[in-house]
Every structure is written in structure tokens, then in C-alpha cells.
SEMAR-499907 format. One line per 2 residues: number of its first residue (from 1); their letters; for each residue z, x negated, y of N, C-alpha, C, O, CB. Coordinates in pm, whole numbers, plus 50000, padded with zeros to 5 digits. Atoms other than C-alpha are relative to their C-alpha. Glycine has a CB too. Layout:
// SEMAR-499907
NUM> A> Z,X,Y,Z,X,Y,Z,X,Y,Z,X,Y,Z,X,Y  ... .
//
This chain:
// SEMAR-499907
1> MK> 50080,50000,49945,54831,63142,85846,49878,50088,50023,49863,50169,49932,49993,49925,49978  50057,49894,49972,54550,63345,86006,49891,50040,49891,49833,49954,49824,49953,49986,50129 .
3> ND> 50136,50010,50084,54280,63518,85800,49908,50158,50039,49947,50273,50053,50048,49985,49803  50097,49847,49940,53986,63780,85906,50005,50043,49866,50058,50144,49912,49807,49989,50078 .
5> AK> 50010,49924,50107,53977,63918,85558,50110,50117,50001,50231,50113,50020,50009,49912,49882  49907,49867,49996,54081,64290,85532,49994,50059,49883,49893,50073,49814,49964,50107,50101 .
7> IL> 49958,50011,50147,54271,64391,85233,50023,50193,50044,50044,50245,50153,50174,49860,49941  49969,49861,50034,54312,64772,85136,50078,50026,49864,50027,50007,49754,49871,50074,49997 .
9> II> 49945,49935,50117,54611,64921,84911,50005,50119,50019,50026,50172,50128,50116,49963,49959  49994,49889,50040,54599,65223,84757,50089,50053,49894,50066,50057,49773,49898,50017,49979 .
11> ED> 49864,50030,50170,54929,65285,84544,50084,50138,50095,50103,50153,50216,50152,49749,49977  49879,49902,49964,55163,65589,84577,50134,50059,50021,50195,50159,50058,49996,50038,49975 .
13> DF> 49836,50031,50004,55478,65427,84525,50028,49960,50101,49980,49851,50131,50059,49907,49910  50006,50051,49843,55590,65404,84882,50126,49849,49946,50105,49783,50048,50083,50166,50161 .
15> DI> 49939,50109,50064,55848,65083,84709,49932,49895,50024,49944,49810,50112,50017,50013,49871  50105,50080,50021,55550,64915,84565,49958,49935,50114,49978,49817,50143,49903,50064,49948 .
17> LE> 50099,49992,49888,55323,64979,84880,50061,49899,50110,49991,49818,50170,49983,50163,50059  49954,50053,49887,55590,64841,85125,50002,49870,49993,49971,49789,50080,50113,50044,50035 .
19> VM> 49972,50181,50018,55681,64501,84919,49821,49936,49963,49823,49815,49938,50145,49957,49812  50115,50029,50046,55272,64459,84832,49928,49955,50187,49875,49846,50209,49931,50153,49891 .
21> TL> 50027,50004,49861,55185,64482,85232,50046,49930,50082,49981,49870,50167,50013,50086,50047  49918,50131,49917,55466,64277,85380,49957,49876,49915,49935,49792,50002,50194,50012,50000 .
23> AI> 50023,50095,50108,55377,64005,85077,49853,49935,50071,49831,49825,50121,49987,50084,49827  50165,50015,49949,54978,64044,85181,49971,49938,50180,49889,49864,50235,49927,50189,49989 .
25> KN> 50029,50027,49854,55027,64028,85543,50089,49841,50017,50003,49753,50018,50068,50149,50115  49954,50112,50022,55248,63720,85547,49927,49947,49954,49940,49836,50005,50088,49986,49951 .
27> AG> 50120,50134,50132,54999,63529,85319,49831,50012,50148,49711,49984,50148,49917,50151,49704  50109,49992,49841,54802,63595,85703,49862,50088,49963,49763,50047,50023,49929,49806,50061 .
29> YQ> 50067,49891,49990,54573,63907,85586,50023,50104,50064,50137,50123,50107,49983,50033,49916  49992,49863,49908,54504,64239,85762,49995,50094,49891,49908,50110,49805,49870,50030,50121 .
31> VD> 49995,49907,50115,54621,64486,85558,50017,50176,50069,50078,50220,50166,50149,49944,49892  50011,49838,49930,54537,64892,85587,50079,50048,49863,50050,49984,49762,49802,50089,50035 .
33> SA> 49984,49885,50098,54719,65150,85339,49964,50127,49959,49908,50187,50051,50074,50022,50003  50008,49872,50029,54683,65460,85182,50074,50047,49884,50141,49959,49829,49877,50029,49990 .
35> MD> 49874,49956,50033,54889,65672,84978,49894,50114,49874,49961,50148,49776,50119,50076,50162  50055,49929,50097,54597,65905,84757,49875,49974,50030,49837,49906,50125,50033,50135,49989 .
37> VE> 50132,49986,50032,54266,65951,84665,49890,50016,50151,49807,49943,50205,49999,50136,49896  50092,49922,49857,54111,66159,84980,50019,49874,50124,49917,49848,50187,50097,50193,50073 .
39> TG> 50004,50052,49887,54242,65913,85248,49962,49862,49954,49889,49791,50023,50123,50020,50082  50073,50123,50032,54182,65611,85046,49838,49978,49995,49779,49874,50026,50045,49970,49877 .
41> WE> 50174,49997,49997,53801,65687,85008,49990,50023,50158,49901,49950,50203,49909,50149,49893  50032,50003,49879,53804,65763,85360,50007,49881,50106,49940,49854,50206,50060,50086,50033 .
43> SI> 49926,50147,49937,54004,65434,85458,49880,49908,49949,49845,49835,50042,50186,49943,49922  50091,50059,50004,53716,65261,85286,49871,50017,50069,49785,49934,50096,49996,49996,49907 .
45> KS> 50166,49960,49945,53425,65443,85432,50023,49928,50187,49935,49890,50264,49959,50250,49994  49979,50030,49824,53608,65345,85813,50023,49866,50025,49983,49808,50126,50133,50076,50073 .
47> IQ> 49942,50170,49976,53759,64986,85763,49885,49919,49948,49847,49826,50020,50158,49948,49900  50047,50125,50062,53523,64806,85514,50043,49921,49940,49985,49813,49938,49966,49939,50050 .
49> PD> 49934,50155,50013,53757,64594,85363,49947,49904,49909,49869,49931,49817,50142,50002,49958  50101,50121,50138,53649,64264,85163,50065,50074,49876,49987,50127,49796,50053,49767,49992 .
51> LV> 49931,49971,50133,53917,64374,84882,50088,50111,50023,50150,50148,50123,50083,49878,49943  49875,49870,49989,54115,64671,84770,50068,50003,49889,50007,49982,49784,49951,50156,50017 .
53> LM> 49897,50014,50110,54421,64685,84546,50014,50127,49999,50040,50200,50095,50131,49914,50015  49996,49829,50023,54419,65016,84387,50089,50065,49857,50052,50065,49740,49821,50052,49976 .
55> DV> 49948,49926,50170,54660,65197,84122,49926,50076,49974,49863,50123,50069,50134,50082,49972  50089,49887,50071,54464,65441,83875,50043,50134,49999,49969,50232,49997,49982,49973,49861 .
57> NL> 49983,49870,49986,54680,65706,83891,50107,50065,50128,50214,50038,50181,50044,50036,49866  49940,49971,49811,54731,65907,84215,50024,50126,50012,50009,50198,49913,49883,49971,50140 .
59> PD> 49952,49845,50040,54845,66241,84303,49860,50100,50015,49865,50215,49971,50140,50062,50124  50084,49889,49988,54533,66416,84374,49860,49927,49914,49740,49953,49926,49976,50050,50178 .
61> GN> 50129,50015,50082,54321,66247,84134,50029,49876,49920,50145,49856,49883,49859,49985,50092  49985,50086,50084,54237,65924,83932,49940,49872,50085,49830,49906,50129,49935,50041,49866 .
63> GF> 50032,50085,49938,54169,65611,84108,49859,49918,49976,49818,49817,50033,50099,49941,49994  50108,50039,50064,53852,65584,83897,49867,50106,50053,49745,50107,50040,50039,50003,49838 .
65> DI> 50059,49889,49888,53709,65841,84093,49928,49892,50112,49807,49868,50118,50148,50112,50087  50035,50084,49925,53696,65598,84356,49903,49896,49968,49800,49853,50019,50092,49960,50033 .
67> GR> 50069,50162,50073,53593,65310,84162,49842,50014,49948,49766,49919,49929,50101,49947,49831  50149,49952,50055,53259,65494,84039,49916,49995,50111,49799,49956,50112,49991,50153,49937 .
69> KF> 50109,50014,49848,53120,65509,84379,50043,49874,50091,49972,49846,50187,50018,50157,50120  50000,50136,49874,53270,65178,84570,49914,49944,50007,49872,49907,50116,50083,49891,50000 .
71> HE> 50114,50107,49965,53004,64981,84486,49856,50043,50090,49771,49964,50132,49949,49948,49852  50093,49923,49940,52768,65235,84649,49992,49973,50122,49881,50003,50167,50016,50122,49987 .
73> IS> 49993,50013,49896,52870,65129,84985,50046,49902,50036,50011,49877,50152,50035,50072,50038  49923,50141,49965,53079,64793,84999,49970,49911,49891,49994,49942,49774,50168,50012,50013 .
75> DG> 49939,50121,50075,53058,64473,84848,50082,49903,49999,50071,49781,49988,49950,49947,49980  49884,50034,49997,53360,64432,84866,50094,49987,49849,50053,50052,49753,50046,50092,50094 .
77> VL> 49901,50070,50146,53666,64272,84554,50055,50196,49959,50116,50251,50051,50211,49831,50075  49910,49944,50114,53798,64569,84331,50072,49976,49984,50052,49855,49968,49991,50006,49907 .
79> IF> 49954,50032,50103,54088,64539,84187,50124,50119,49973,50202,50171,50054,50035,49849,50010  49858,49849,50042,54338,64828,83980,50111,49947,49964,50119,49849,49890,49977,50117,49853 .
81> VT> 49830,50065,50003,54698,64760,83982,50054,50146,49922,50036,50258,49968,50100,49961,50205  49942,49858,50068,54877,65016,83710,50080,49950,49904,50075,49833,49868,49890,50108,49931 .
83> AN> 49861,49959,50092,55155,65073,83487,49912,49991,49869,49938,49892,49801,50090,50182,50032  50077,49985,50068,54894,65159,83240,49936,49860,49913,49846,49790,49957,49926,50071,50076 .
85> ND> 50050,50187,50084,54833,64814,82965,49917,50040,49894,49895,49956,49808,50152,49883,49906  50097,49964,50084,54586,65035,82762,49891,49932,49990,49817,49953,50087,49968,50105,50018 .
87> IE> 50160,50069,50034,54269,64812,82630,49893,50132,50077,49810,50126,50167,49962,49980,49774  50168,49901,50015,54032,65130,82626,50008,50027,50197,49901,50029,50257,50016,50235,49853 .
89> QK> 49984,49973,49813,54171,65200,83078,49965,49884,50005,49877,49870,50089,50157,50040,50099  50048,50110,49930,54116,64876,83100,49843,49971,50020,49782,49944,50124,50057,49895,49937 .
91> LE> 50145,50043,50011,53770,64817,82988,49909,50146,50047,49794,50132,50089,49964,49942,49821  50056,49885,49898,53673,65185,83127,49987,49947,50183,49898,49971,50265,50128,50146,49984 .
93> GF> 49964,50063,49839,53788,65014,83481,49889,49871,49990,49792,49881,50066,50204,49932,50029  50142,50093,49988,53541,64702,83417,49871,50075,50009,49769,50050,50074,49980,49906,49870 .
95> EI> 50185,49973,50027,53257,64909,83312,49965,50091,50134,49843,50098,50143,49949,50115,49821  50001,49942,49901,53285,65126,83647,49994,49893,50110,50002,49928,50228,50101,50087,49999 .
97> GA> 50012,50066,49879,53256,64841,83848,50141,49948,50036,50152,49944,50158,49941,50093,50107  49870,50069,49949,53618,64686,83882,50002,49837,49995,49947,49794,49893,50124,50053,49908 .
99> DD> 50059,50158,50012,53597,64295,83928,50171,49963,49946,50172,49854,49888,49923,49899,50193  49873,50064,50061,54026,64256,83817,50061,50132,49986,50037,50241,50039,50092,49881,50092 .
101> YI> 49911,49909,50012,54280,64429,83687,50157,49929,50005,50172,49808,49988,49964,50076,49871  49867,50043,50003,54667,64393,83710,50082,50079,49941,50069,50200,49961,50048,49977,50113 .
103> TK> 49936,49882,50027,54902,64548,83550,50189,49976,50039,50246,49867,50034,49958,50036,49825  49889,49962,49957,55249,64655,83657,50100,49928,49935,50041,49829,49890,50013,50128,49992 .
105> PF> 49956,50073,49871,55551,64500,83678,49924,49847,50011,49918,49762,49921,50176,49981,49996  50087,50113,49983,55332,64225,83844,50108,49864,50065,50227,49887,50085,49864,50053,50115 .
107> VL> 49952,50075,49926,55440,63908,84003,49930,49992,50123,49807,49992,50117,50016,49897,49943  50091,50014,49879,55348,63877,84382,49938,49843,50022,49846,49833,50103,50091,50045,50136 .
109> KE> 50068,50181,50012,55240,63483,84360,49905,50050,49928,49799,50055,49990,50092,49849,49913  50146,49956,50049,54993,63621,84120,49901,50070,50068,49794,50019,50103,50008,50073,49902 .
111> VL> 50053,49946,49891,54874,63864,84319,49896,49980,50076,49782,50025,50060,50062,49999,50059  50019,50080,49909,54815,63657,84620,49910,49890,49947,49802,49862,50000,50122,49959,50050 .
113> AR> 50122,50056,50056,54666,63411,84374,49869,50053,49974,49774,49979,50001,50028,49963,49902  50133,49967,50068,54375,63638,84220,49936,50069,50156,49814,50083,50163,50017,50129,49836 .
115> IQ> 50090,49984,49903,54306,63764,84592,49941,49903,50065,49836,49918,50127,50042,50063,50078  50061,50112,49937,54254,63440,84709,49892,49933,49932,49808,49862,49989,50093,49909,50026 .
117> VH> 50119,50044,50008,54033,63364,84455,49913,50092,49956,49830,50044,49880,49995,49900,49932  50110,49895,49949,53823,63683,84483,49903,49989,50116,49782,49992,50137,50064,50110,50033 .
119> LK> 50074,50038,49832,53776,63619,84837,49926,49868,50007,49835,49828,50079,50125,49981,50133  50085,50172,49991,53687,63259,84751,49844,50045,49953,49741,50039,50021,50082,49846,49851 .
121> HR> 50122,49962,50086,53423,63381,84506,49888,50079,50079,49774,50035,50093,50048,50091,49879  50048,49927,49894,53312,63665,84746,49915,49900,50081,49803,49857,50051,50115,50067,50082 .
123> TS> 50053,50106,49880,53233,63435,85034,49893,49916,49915,49775,49950,49923,50138,49885,50075  50143,50066,50048,53017,63179,84823,49898,50089,49968,49788,50089,50023,50009,49916,49877 .
125> KR> 50103,49919,50077,52844,63415,84637,49892,50077,50113,49770,50068,50102,50087,50122,49900  50076,49978,49892,52731,63593,84972,49924,49911,50071,49819,49947,50123,50063,50046,50072 .
127> VE> 50035,50146,49934,52656,63259,85116,49821,50006,49909,49709,50025,49955,50152,49828,49933  50124,50055,50055,52412,63179,84804,49862,50105,49976,49744,50078,49952,50045,49937,49862 .
129> KA> 50141,49925,50022,52209,63499,84775,49988,50107,50104,49966,50222,50066,49985,50073,49848  50043,49939,49880,52167,63639,85131,49828,49919,50023,49767,49826,49971,50133,49964,50137 .
131> IQ> 50121,50001,49950,51849,63656,85310,49975,50076,50095,49979,50199,50089,49922,50016,49924  49985,49952,49874,51805,63697,85650,49847,50089,50065,49739,50031,50066,50045,49860,50088 .
133> FG> 50130,49987,49916,51536,63925,85843,50002,50052,50114,50021,50173,50128,49909,50066,49947  49912,49971,49842,51604,63916,86224,50129,50054,49959,50163,50021,49846,49922,50127,50118 .
135> DL> 49872,49924,49988,51915,64098,86238,50007,50068,49858,50122,50106,49840,50000,50112,50132  49945,49956,50143,51924,64229,85882,50020,49913,49922,49921,49850,49887,49928,50080,49928 .
137> NV> 49982,50091,50115,52113,64007,85624,50048,50077,49872,50159,50129,49855,50103,49888,50037  50006,49939,50119,52038,64141,85280,50075,49889,49867,50029,49779,49837,49833,50038,49983 .
139> VL> 49948,50057,50069,52278,64033,85017,49958,50010,49860,50053,50054,49795,50104,50021,50026  50092,50007,50143,52045,64015,84662,50113,50075,49913,50109,50194,49880,49954,49814,49931 .
141> DG> 49915,49975,50112,52348,64019,84432,50097,50072,50028,50150,50111,49923,50047,49898,49943  49927,49839,49961,52576,64294,84602,49925,50089,50050,49988,50176,50111,50109,50005,50103 .
143> KT> 50086,49918,49986,52261,64482,84663,50098,50108,50112,50132,50225,50092,49943,50053,49846  49948,49941,49900,52446,64538,85028,49910,49938,50121,49865,49828,50089,50157,49978,50004 .
145> VF> 50045,50008,49872,52277,64505,85390,50091,50034,50142,50160,50130,50175,49894,50082,49991  49926,50014,49890,52405,64396,85710,49916,50026,50116,49804,49975,50114,50062,49873,50004 .
147> KN> 50059,50043,49914,52303,64465,86036,50088,49945,50130,50199,49996,50142,49915,50094,50020  50004,50046,49915,52356,64283,86330,50181,49965,49961,50266,49977,50049,49929,50083,50120 .
149> GL> 49847,50009,50069,52729,64194,86074,50073,50118,49963,50186,50121,49916,50098,49935,50090  49916,49918,50065,52799,64507,86001,49948,50078,49930,49828,50105,49937,50070,50059,50064 .
151> LL> 50047,49940,50160,52802,64706,85670,49947,50147,50034,50004,50242,50089,50151,50014,49869  50057,49861,49976,52507,64973,85654,50053,50062,49877,50048,49997,49772,49831,50013,50018 .
153> HL> 49992,49879,50105,52618,65278,85429,49857,50043,50015,49789,50061,50116,50120,50132,50036  50118,49965,50057,52320,65374,85210,50053,50028,49861,50102,49954,49776,49885,49892,50012 .
155> FA> 50013,49919,50134,52330,65634,84941,49932,49946,49885,49870,49843,49910,49931,50119,50022  50016,50095,50097,52239,65529,84598,49821,49988,50010,49762,49880,50012,50077,50055,49841 .
157> KE> 50121,49975,49987,51884,65647,84625,49929,49906,50118,49846,49819,50091,49993,50143,50019  50007,50062,49930,51845,65517,84934,49959,49812,49989,49859,49752,50027,50098,50050,50038 .
159> KK> 50000,50101,49979,51943,65173,84868,49917,49921,49850,49879,49804,49851,50145,49976,50043  50087,50075,50062,51758,65108,84543,49845,50020,50046,49763,49946,49992,50022,50026,49861 .
161> LL> 50103,49974,49967,51455,65250,84718,49991,49885,50096,49881,49832,50080,49983,50132,50036  50030,50113,49923,51482,64967,84978,50034,49858,49905,49946,49772,49909,50091,50011,50142 .
163> FY> 49979,50096,50085,51594,64715,84758,49853,49971,49895,49800,49860,49888,50136,50048,49922  50162,50001,50058,51250,64773,84541,49923,49955,50108,49853,49856,50086,49934,50152,49950 .
165> LI> 50097,50098,49947,51070,64700,84860,50022,49884,50057,49928,49822,50107,49938,50045,50077  49977,50127,49972,51278,64394,84945,49963,49897,49871,49926,49782,49892,50145,49995,50043 .
167> EN> 50087,50074,50117,51166,64263,84593,49867,49933,49985,49825,49837,49921,49983,50076,49918  50144,49950,49964,50845,64325,84688,49990,49948,50115,49912,50022,50176,49969,50152,50005 .
169> VD> 50043,49982,49844,50833,64182,85046,49858,49935,50019,49821,49834,49959,50114,49921,50110  50095,50029,49976,50513,64165,85189,49874,50079,49906,49756,50042,49906,50020,49871,49999 .
171> KV> 50092,49987,50101,50342,64353,84930,50026,50169,49999,50130,50233,50016,50032,49901,49851  50015,49842,49973,50213,64725,84930,50023,50077,49903,49942,50097,49812,49877,50042,50040 .
173> LS> 49956,49887,50180,50403,64972,84662,49955,50144,50024,49984,50193,50133,50215,50026,49952  50054,49948,49937,50226,65254,84646,50124,50151,49944,50229,50137,49881,49828,49975,49982 .
175> IE> 49898,49870,49973,50416,65613,84646,50033,50031,49793,50140,50062,49741,49878,50185,50121  49956,49935,50181,50381,65688,84200,50112,49850,49994,50221,49863,49940,49803,50002,49821 .
177> QL> 49917,50061,50056,50531,65331,84201,50153,50037,50057,50248,50045,49979,49956,49866,50010  49871,49988,49966,50827,65399,84426,50027,50103,49916,50109,50060,49835,50032,50020,50140 .
179> IN> 49987,49911,50073,50832,65749,84236,50100,49972,49888,50203,50031,49854,49882,50032,49965  49984,50003,50167,50875,65591,83902,50116,49907,49993,50192,49911,49896,49855,49937,49902 .
181> HV> 49870,50108,50017,51143,65295,83988,50059,50051,50065,50160,49981,50061,50006,49856,50032  49887,49919,49901,51339,65520,84231,50078,50103,49891,50178,50084,49822,49912,50109,50146 .
183> WG> 49951,49876,50102,51368,65872,84035,49949,49993,49881,49963,50104,49829,49967,50139,50042  50035,49997,50104,51212,65772,83718,49858,50056,49990,49797,50085,50093,50091,50057,49938 .
185> YD> 50143,49940,50074,50877,65901,83522,50048,50147,49983,49948,50219,49984,49950,49920,49828  49955,49865,50046,51056,66236,83448,50070,50067,50145,50069,50183,50187,50119,49983,49859 .
187> GV> 49973,49950,49818,51197,66263,83816,49952,50126,50060,49855,50169,49998,49925,49900,50104  50086,49899,49911,51096,66558,84057,49948,49982,50105,49885,50062,50174,50049,50092,50033 .
189> AD> 50033,50058,49861,51042,66346,84324,49855,49959,50038,49777,49888,49974,50080,49878,50017  50183,50014,49951,50696,66357,84539,50007,49938,50097,50099,49867,50137,49903,50132,50043 .
191> TK> 50005,50105,49866,50567,66218,84829,50068,50059,50111,50108,49988,50203,49845,49964,50056  49878,50000,49870,50779,66430,85072,50158,49932,49958,50216,49880,50053,50035,50187,50049 .
193> TV> 49915,50059,49991,51083,66300,84927,49991,49861,49985,50100,49807,50003,50064,50048,49941  49986,50111,49943,50994,65971,84941,49961,49983,50176,50038,49910,50238,49921,49917,49911 .
195> SV> 50004,49990,49890,50862,66014,85288,50168,50049,50093,50202,49964,50176,49882,50089,50001  49869,49987,49958,51244,66184,85410,50096,49861,49937,50159,49815,50032,50051,50154,49945 .
197> HI> 49955,50112,50033,51405,65882,85230,49947,49829,50060,49990,49715,50043,49982,50023,49869  50087,50155,49931,51183,65599,85413,50032,50054,50132,50006,49962,50209,49792,49961,49968 .
199> ST> 49996,49934,49885,51263,65825,85732,50186,49943,49995,50229,49878,50091,49938,50193,49998  49817,50004,50000,51668,65777,85680,50027,49874,49987,50120,49824,50051,50089,50080,49875 .
201> LR> 49990,50157,49980,51620,65413,85590,49954,49945,50118,50018,49854,50172,49929,49929,49903  50053,50064,49855,51420,65336,85900,50100,50042,50085,50157,49943,50131,49849,50050,50061 .
203> RK> 49855,49941,49915,51713,65542,86112,50124,49908,49999,50195,49889,50098,50062,50146,49928  49871,50101,50024,51989,65284,85948,49913,49850,50014,49990,49755,50023,50091,50025,49815 .
205> IE> 50008,50136,49977,51774,64967,85987,49902,49965,50098,49901,49855,50153,49977,49932,49884  50089,50045,49878,51505,64976,86229,50072,50014,50167,50148,50107,50195,49856,50104,49990 .
207> DN> 49953,49937,49870,51596,64976,86597,49926,50138,50059,49973,50249,50083,49986,49890,50107  50094,49875,49993,51321,65197,86673,49917,50025,49903,49809,49974,49875,49919,50000,50102 .
209> PS> 50104,49922,50107,51228,65429,86394,49883,50052,50006,49838,50106,49905,50039,50092,49957  50123,49933,49958,50926,65545,86540,49892,49866,50033,49771,49881,50046,50034,50107,50144 .
211> KP> 50053,50147,50035,50811,65178,86545,50019,49900,49964,50023,49797,50032,49970,49956,50045  49902,50034,50099,50950,65062,86232,49916,49819,49988,49797,49799,49964,50000,50134,49830 .
213> QF> 50028,50131,50045,50947,64641,86201,49992,49993,49865,49909,49933,49797,50089,49908,50042  49980,50065,50182,51049,64632,85852,49877,50105,49900,49768,50072,49854,50226,50048,49918 .
215> IK> 50043,49961,50126,50954,64903,85619,49866,50070,50099,49878,50140,50199,50121,50108,49889  50119,49980,49963,50564,64942,85680,49928,50119,49960,49932,50142,49840,49940,49904,49969 .
217> TM> 50044,49889,50061,50376,65261,85658,49826,49955,49978,49749,49931,50071,50039,50143,50101  50158,50053,50008,50012,65159,85495,49935,50134,49914,49916,50171,49798,49977,49820,49899 .
219> RG> 50067,49855,50038,49863,65482,85504,49864,50009,49939,49768,49945,49981,49986,50084,50122  50078,50018,50089,49645,65573,85234,50044,49907,49892,49983,49930,49788,49896,49969,50055 .
221> FG> 49936,50040,50110,49842,65340,85006,50165,49972,49973,50209,49909,49876,49936,49895,49980  49884,50059,50046,50202,65310,85034,50094,50005,50120,50103,50090,50208,49974,49857,49945 .
223> YM> 49854,50042,49925,50507,65167,85210,49981,49867,49978,49913,49837,49880,50156,50059,49937  49973,50142,50058,50585,64759,85235,50111,50005,50127,50119,50070,50232,49852,49860,49991 .
225> FS> 49923,50043,49879,50869,64597,85403,49952,49863,50029,49908,49788,49942,50159,50002,49981  50083,50139,49920,50747,64295,85620,50132,49934,50004,50249,49973,50004,49910,50021,50182 .
227> SK> 49900,50123,49979,50907,63967,85648,49974,49941,50152,50048,49868,50217,49970,49869,49876  50041,50047,49866,50729,63907,85966,50027,50048,50146,50022,50171,50156,49884,50005,49992 .
229> NH> 49998,50004,49857,50787,63883,86371,50130,50120,49972,50119,50240,49995,49831,50043,50101  49936,49911,49917,51110,64017,86366,50090,49862,50058,50084,49741,50032,50085,50147,49918 .
231> KA> 49931,50065,49881,51357,63902,86636,50149,49951,49975,50245,50015,49933,50002,50103,50118  49822,50055,50056,51676,63705,86582,50098,50081,50041,50090,50146,50145,50062,49850,50061 .
233> PH> 49896,49943,50016,51976,63845,86530,50090,49986,50123,50102,49871,50167,50050,49957,49887  49910,49970,49861,52202,63933,86837,50096,49884,49997,50180,49871,50086,50092,50160,50003 .
//
């Protein structure tokens, strides 16, 4: 059965990689693979997989290195696959954002069952927690934004700033409020810092950044995310 879900496997053992790839492809999923941290991270950014199966111990680093920043750019599912059954390592994996943990040796039927469950849960969660603003689809729970169906790459501060504005939709937020929420009371941000981040956000979410429809400048007051007068999605 054909499935549109994209799965990325990051595994340095070629035999395991080959077996997993074949089984997952036969289950109807689209499969890509990588064998190290560097290639795996680049694949995540370019492919935008729905689910990642990743070994922890890789030739050029630790899978946790990817795990710590994975959810900054993706609302996908992250599953660690490792021979290490140490409870402390598992807890660390969950703390940095893993959705599941599979210990080697594994049974392929169990791996496929977990993939199916996680993807089903992810789909239902995205439907329940999504808000549409014109051609922007905002997934509140996963803190992700799609424009015309494509996931936008947002850096941590951009994401925090945008979602603070969205959570206060149609309300004017002062520069001071934005600084305190995004950078903290002890942060080094100033008016220019906020302005630069607003500008980069506009380049990513607006059709015409010079005439923004989403993030409005309220001169003398601050900024506001507007829910009004957006065109329908393409």
C-alpha cells in the first residue's frame, strides 16, 4: 500500500540499514537514509521527513546532537534506535525530545507497528491543533508553521517570537514585552534586535515583506500578528 509519509533512517551499520530500508519500503513508505550525523542533519533539513529512525552512536558524533535541535526545524517524529539499553541514556533521549526508543536487536514487525502508531498520532494531532491564517498553517502543539504546505525553517528565537505574537493574535505587543518573553529580562536584546528578527520572519512568512499582512508594525507601540484580510491558500 502506497504511503505519502517520508521516513529517514540514520544508521551506520550497513546491514541493519539495508534490512530496515527494505522492510519500510515494502510497507509502502518513502525512505531515505544517511550513515553519519552530518549527512543525517542535512537530510533532515532538505527532505523534511515525517519520521526519523536514528542510531545514537554514529561515526562522526552522537545522535543526541541532532536530537537536541531536531524539533527546532521539524514537527516530525524522532525515534532513537540503539544497542545501548542503559536507562540513563534512554532518559536523556526523551529529555532532548525523542518520541520513542527502540533497542537493538529489534523485531521488524514491532518497528513497523511503532512507525504506524506514531504517524497516525502525529496526523491527528496536527489536525486538532492547527490554525489557518491565509496560506499559513500554524501547528500550535508542534510549534511549526507551513506556508502553502511547505514547512518553514525557523530559528529558535524566530519561532519563540512568532508564536508569542500568534498566541496574542490581533493584540499589540510592546517591544519591551517581546524582549522580556523571547530574550528574558536579563537578555542583551534591544529595539534593533527585535526589528531584525521581525524582518527575517516577514521574509519567511509574507508574500511581500515590505507590505506585511501578518506581522503589522504599530508605530510607537510595537507589533501585532493580524488574523484579518488574508488571501485563501493556493
